[in-house]
N, C-alpha and C positions, 0 to 999 in steps of 0.2 A: 723498528716498526715494520710490520708486514705490509705487503703491497696492497692488500684489500683495505686495510685500515687507512692507508695513505690515500687511496682512491676515494673512500667515503668522505674523508676530510676535504679533499679538493672539490668534490661535487657539492658538499654542504656549503663551502665557501662560495661557489658559483651561484647557488640558489639564493644566498643571503645578499649577494652583491648584484643582483639582476643580470647575471651572466648565464642563466639557465637557458640553454639552446634547445631544450626539449629533445635531447639526443637519446638515441637508443642505448640501452645498457650495453656494456662490452660483451663480446662473445669471446670467451677465453681471456686472453691478455690484450686484445685489440678492439677498439671501437669500430663500428661500421662506417661512421662519418669520418672522412680523412681529416677534417678540421679538428674534430674532437680528439682524434688520435694524436695529432700534432700538439694540441694543447696539453694532453696527458704526458707526452714524452718531454715537453718543455718543463712541465711541473716537476717531473721526476728528477730531471737534471738539477733544477734549482734546489729541490729537497736534499739531494745527495750533497750538493755543494755546501748547503747550510749545516748538514750533519758533520761534514769533514772539517768545517771551521771551528766546531765546538771541541774543546779539550777540557776534560774534567780533571782537576788536580785533587789527589787524595794524599793524606799524610803518609809518611814513610812507615814501614812495618817496624814494630818495636823489637829490640833485642830482648830475648827472654832469659832471665837469669835462672841458673840451675838450683840455687840454694834456697830461695825464698818461695815457698809454695803459693802464697797469695799473689805475689808479683808474677810468677810463672803462669798461673791460671788467668789472671787479668790480662797479661800480655798475649797469651794464646787466643783468648776470646777477642781481643782487639784485632789481632792479625787475621783471625778467621773472618771477622766481620768485614775487614778491608778487602780480603780476597773475594768474598761473596759480592760485595758492592761493585768491585771491578768487573766481575763476570756479568752482573745485571746491567751495568752501564754499557759494556761492550756489546751485549746482546741487543741493545737498542741502536747499535750502529755508531756509537760515539767513541772517541779516543779517551784514554785515561793516562795521566802522568802521575808519578814517575813509573 
């Protein structure tokens, strides 16, 4: 998840939980208010820790037989889907096994 989306989620959480400090929006990557900046840095560390704790398990790739056209095509499609799923999951900052 990109930083801007993460920031939007945090600020929305603060508004719904009466923690809106009516802070100035960030200038670049930093808030003007030091307390807001400290909250943001703390939130990022927690977010990163939660992402690192998640490990998605995917099935093993299939061996693709050479002689059976249907099995080969089916196996290749399955393997390609797994490879694409792995890329998409890792793009979100999560780990994939195996």
